[in-house]
N, C-alpha and C positions, 0 to 999 in steps of 0.2 A: 406098591405105589412108587417105589424108587425107580424101577425100570420105565414106568410111564413118565415120570418127571425127567428122566434122562432123555427119553424120546422128545419130550416137549422142549428141552434145552437144545437138542439137535435141530429141531424144526425152527426154533427161535434164531439159532445161529445162521441157518440157511436163509431165513427171511431177512435177517440183518444184512447179510452179504448181498443179496439181491437188491435190497433197498439202497445200499451204498453204491452199487453199480448203476442203478437207475438215475442217481444224481448226475452221473456223467451224460446220460441221455438228455437231461435238461440243458446242459451246456452245449451239447451237439446241436440240439434243436434250435437253440438261441442263435448260435453262430451261423447255422444254415439259413435261418430266417433272415437274419441281418444281412448276410452275404447275398441272398436272393433278392432282397429289396434293394440293396445297393446296386447290384448289376441291372436290375429292372429299371430303376430310375435314372441311373447315370448312362447306361449303354442302350437302354430300350430293349434289352433281351430278357427272355424268360424261358423257363423249361418246366414242363409238366413233372418231370422226374424230381426236380427240386421241391416243387409244391407237395408231391406225393410223399417224399421222404420226411417232410415236416409233419404231415398227417400221421405217417407210420410211427414216427418217434413220439408224437403226442399220445397216440393210442398205447404204445409200449409203456410210456411213463405211468399211465393210469392203471393199465392191466397188471403190469409186473409189480407195481408198488402197493397194490390193494392189501396184500398180506402184511406188508411193512406198516401200513397205516393202521391196520387192525391191531397189530402187536403194540403200537405206540398210542393206542386209544385215540386215534385222530379222525375216525369216521364221524360224520354228522349224526347226531341223535337228539331227540327231545328229552331232556332229563327232568321231567316234572316230578317223578317219584324217586328216581335212581339216586340222585345226590342227597336225598334225605335219609337214605338207608345206610346202615353200617356195612362193613366189609362182607359179612355173611349174606345180607340181603342183596347186595350188589352181585355177589358171586352167584346167587340163585337166579337172578335176572339174566346175567351173562350166560349161565349154563343153559337155562331154558331157551333163551334166544339163539344160542349157538346150535343146540340140538334140533330145535323145531324150525328155525328159519335159515340161519347162515349156512350150516352144513348141507341141508337138503338143496338149497338154492345153488351153492357153489358146485356141488357134485352134479346136479342136473345140468347146469350150464356147461360144465366140463364135458359131460357125456354128449350133450346135444351139439356142441360146437366142434367136436372131434371129426365127425364125418365130413363137414364142410372144409375143415383144414386139410384133412387127408386127401379129399378130392382135388383141392387146389394144388396140393403138392404133386399128386400123381399126374395131373394134366399140365403141370407147370404154368398155372394160370397167370396171365399177364393183364396189366391194366389195359382197358380198351382205348385209353387216351394216347395220342401220338407222343412218343418218347416216354411213356409211362414205365413203371417198374413191375417186377414180379409181384404177384399178389399173395402167394402162399406164405411168405414169411410173416406178413401182418395177420393173415388168417390163423396161423399157428399160435400167435400171441393169445388168442381167445382161450383155447383149452389150457394152455400153459399158465396164463394169468389166473384163471379160475381154479386150476389145480393147486397153485401156490396159495391162493386164498383159502381153499379147503384145508390144506395142510396146516396153515396157521390157525384156522378154526379148530382143528383137532388139538393143537397145542394149547389154545385158550380154554377149551373144554377140560382138558387134563388138569390145567392149573386151577380152574374153578372147582373141580372135584377135590383136588388137593387142599384147597382153602377150606371147603366145607367139611372135609374129614380131619382137619387140623394138622395136615402135613406141610402146609405152606402158608406164609403170610405175604400177600402181594403189597408192594409199595403203592401208595396212591400216586398215580402218574397223571398229571394234567395233560390234556391234548396239546399237541405240538405248538399251536398258535398261542397258547396261554403261558407257555414256558418262558 
């Protein structure tokens, strides 16, 4: 179990770093959005490239931070039964949900999105809009984001198995907005 917990810690560290980097994308998107609006309303100028980079950054924030959100228990869920259970019951629900729903979905979406991203990269796909940007970087975010989510899902499954086998006690972490 120790090697698996070490792997989970490595994945957690990667997820934490990616999440901390994504915070800077929020700042970049905010500054670009404000600058674009300022130029549009003061000078009457606009650019498809500035609008597209805002959309790309918005997509990057959600896709790349999905694993971070999972790690910090921030995904929306309906806790009718979950909050009434103890740590072992919650670990069982998380384990079954991770194995039956999260991991298959994340792996499938990684696998299905890769050919589209690869094709966009090979053809150097561009936006059809005048002044638009390359499309392959944003399409590459799909398999990368789902792969990061799958990795964090593996870490969460390992931790839940460790809880159920008595090798780990997880702190009760409230979702980010409740902290």
